C-alpha positions in Angstrom: -20.7 35.6 51.4 -20.3 34.5 55.0 -19.6 30.8 55.6 -22.0 28.8 57.5 -20.8 27.0 60.7 -20.8 23.7 58.9 -18.6 25.1 56.1 -16.2 26.6 58.6 -15.8 23.2 60.3 -16.8 20.5 57.8 -17.9 17.1 59.0 -15.5 14.3 59.1 -14.6 13.0 55.7 -16.6 9.9 54.6 -14.5 6.7 54.5 -14.8 6.5 50.7 -13.1 9.9 50.4 -10.3 9.0 52.8 -9.7 5.7 51.0 -9.8 7.3 47.6 -7.3 10.0 48.7 -4.9 7.3 50.0 -5.1 5.5 46.6 -4.5 8.8 44.8 -1.4 9.7 46.9 -0.1 6.2 46.3 -0.5 6.6 42.6 -3.3 4.0 42.2 -5.5 6.3 40.1 -7.8 3.5 38.7 -8.6 2.4 42.3 -9.1 5.9 43.5 -11.5 7.0 40.7 -14.5 4.8 41.5 -14.3 5.7 45.2 -14.2 9.5 44.4 -17.2 8.8 42.1 -19.0 7.0 44.9 -18.3 9.9 47.3 -19.6 12.4 44.7 -22.8 10.5 44.1 -23.5 10.2 47.8 -22.8 13.9 48.4 -25.0 15.0 45.5 -27.8 12.8 46.8 -27.5 14.6 50.2 -27.1 18.0 48.6 -23.7 18.2 50.3 -21.8 20.6 48.1 -18.7 20.6 50.2 -18.0 16.9 50.0 -19.1 16.9 46.3 -16.4 19.5 45.6 -13.8 17.5 47.5 -14.7 14.5 45.5 -14.5 16.5 42.2 -11.0 17.7 43.2 -9.9 14.1 43.7 -11.5 13.1 40.4 -9.8 15.9 38.5 -6.5 14.8 40.0 -7.1 11.3 38.8 -8.0 12.5 35.3 -5.0 14.8 35.2 -2.7 11.8 35.9 -4.4 9.6 33.3 -4.6 12.4 30.6 -8.4 12.5 30.5 -8.4 16.2 30.1 -12.1 16.9 29.3 -13.4 15.0 32.4 -10.6 16.6 34.5 -11.5 20.1 33.5 -15.3 19.6 34.1 -14.7 18.3 37.6 -12.0 20.9 38.6 -14.1 23.8 37.2 -17.2 22.7 39.1 -15.2 22.4 42.4 -13.6 25.8 41.7 -17.0 27.5 41.2 -18.3 26.0 44.4 -15.1 27.2 46.3 -15.5 30.7 45.0 -19.2 30.8 45.6 -18.8 29.6 49.2 -15.7 31.7 49.8 -13.9 28.6 50.7 -10.2 29.4 49.9 -8.9 25.8 50.4 -11.4 24.3 47.9 -10.9 27.1 45.4 -7.1 26.9 45.5 -7.0 23.1 45.3 -9.4 23.0 42.4 -7.5 25.8 40.6 -4.2 24.0 40.9 -5.6 20.9 39.1 -7.5 23.1 36.6 -4.4 25.1 35.8 -2.3 22.0 35.4 -4.9 20.5 33.0 -5.0 23.6 30.9 -1.2 23.8 30.8 -1.0 20.2 29.6 -3.6 21.0 26.9 -1.4 23.9 25.7 -3.9 26.5 26.9 -1.5 28.7 28.8 -3.8 31.7 28.8 -6.5 29.8 30.7 -3.9 28.2 33.0 -2.6 31.7 34.0 -6.1 33.2 34.3 -7.2 30.3 36.6 -4.4 31.1 39.0 -5.1 34.8 38.9 -8.7 34.2 39.8 -7.8 32.6 43.1 -5.1 35.1 44.1 -7.3 36.7 46.8 -7.6 33.3 48.5 -3.9 32.5 48.8 -3.6 34.5 52.0 -6.2 32.2 53.6 -4.0 29.1 53.0 -2.1 27.9 56.1 -1.3 24.3 55.1 2.4 24.2 54.1 1.9 21.5 51.5 -0.8 23.4 49.8 1.2 26.7 50.0 4.1 24.9 48.4 2.0 23.8 45.5 0.5 27.2 44.8 3.8 29.0 45.1 5.5 26.6 42.7 2.6 27.0 40.2 2.8 30.7 40.4 6.6 30.7 40.2 6.6 28.4 37.1 4.0 30.6 35.5 6.1 33.8 36.1 9.2 32.0 34.9 7.5 30.8 31.7 6.7 34.5 31.0 10.4 35.3 31.8 9.3 37.5 34.7 12.4 36.6 36.7 12.0 39.2 39.4 8.5 38.0 40.2 9.3 34.3 39.9 12.4 34.1 42.2 10.6 35.2 45.5 7.8 32.7 44.7 10.3 29.9 44.3 11.8 30.9 47.7 8.3 30.9 49.2 7.6 27.4 47.9 11.0 26.2 49.3 10.3 27.7 52.7 6.9 26.2 52.9 8.3 22.7 52.0 11.1 23.0 54.6 8.5 24.0 57.2 7.1 20.4 56.8 10.6 18.9 56.4 9.7 17.9 52.8 13.2 17.8 51.4 12.0 16.3 48.1 9.7 19.2 47.3 12.2 21.7 48.5 14.8 20.2 46.2 12.3 20.5 43.3 11.9 24.2 44.1 15.7 24.7 44.1 16.0 22.7 40.9 13.4 24.8 39.1 14.9 28.0 40.4 18.3 26.8 39.1 16.9 26.2 35.6 15.3 29.6 35.6 18.6 31.2 36.5 20.3 29.3 33.7 17.7 30.7 31.2 18.3 34.2 32.5 22.1 33.8 32.2 22.9 33.9 35.9 25.3 31.0 35.9 26.8 31.5 39.3 23.4 31.7 41.0 22.2 28.8 38.9 25.1 26.7 40.2 24.3 27.6 43.8 20.6 26.7 43.4 21.3 23.4 41.6 23.9 22.5 44.2 21.4 23.0 47.0 18.9 20.8 45.1 21.6 18.1 44.9 22.5 18.5 48.6 18.8 18.2 49.8 18.3 15.1 47.6 21.4 13.4 48.9 20.6 14.2 52.5 17.0 13.0 52.1 18.1 9.7 50.6 16.6 10.6 47.1 18.2 8.5 44.4 17.2 11.0 41.7 20.5 12.9 41.9 
């Protein structure tokens, strides 16, 4: 379906959503959760599906971090269904990342994989480097888990490139690190050495103590 003008350019985020997101990014999940819940209640009262979905994505991230899997799945799935119904690629992809992560932690790898496959048509709509990095890393890990080395490697490189586009050396190093482990599993020791060395170099140059 075509998007309405409001959905193409959503209104400014309510303060409760901004504050909740800041708490989430800082790792203060118990502080973020009630603010996301407040945002959700207010959005539902106004029949504002867009901000309700954004709040549900935040809630699912909180529940993912605190291992509250049932509540996390319910919120992420609801946001994903809205994103796909509204043809909103950003909402669909963000929700799918959380939902896939929840399923994977629950040991349901089939549902985790299917969730990512369902949003594949939306990935081309994503322009934000940080979000592109996340989706490529998820897809790369999923392919590596199935030992589909040829498919996983270009996805790892795509995630690294997207991270470097935002000068996010930490996430780029994570990409190189995971690529290195994949190459170890596939027996490509020289290539694994190169990838892990690059991960080390980026962490050192970025001042990351996790060497």
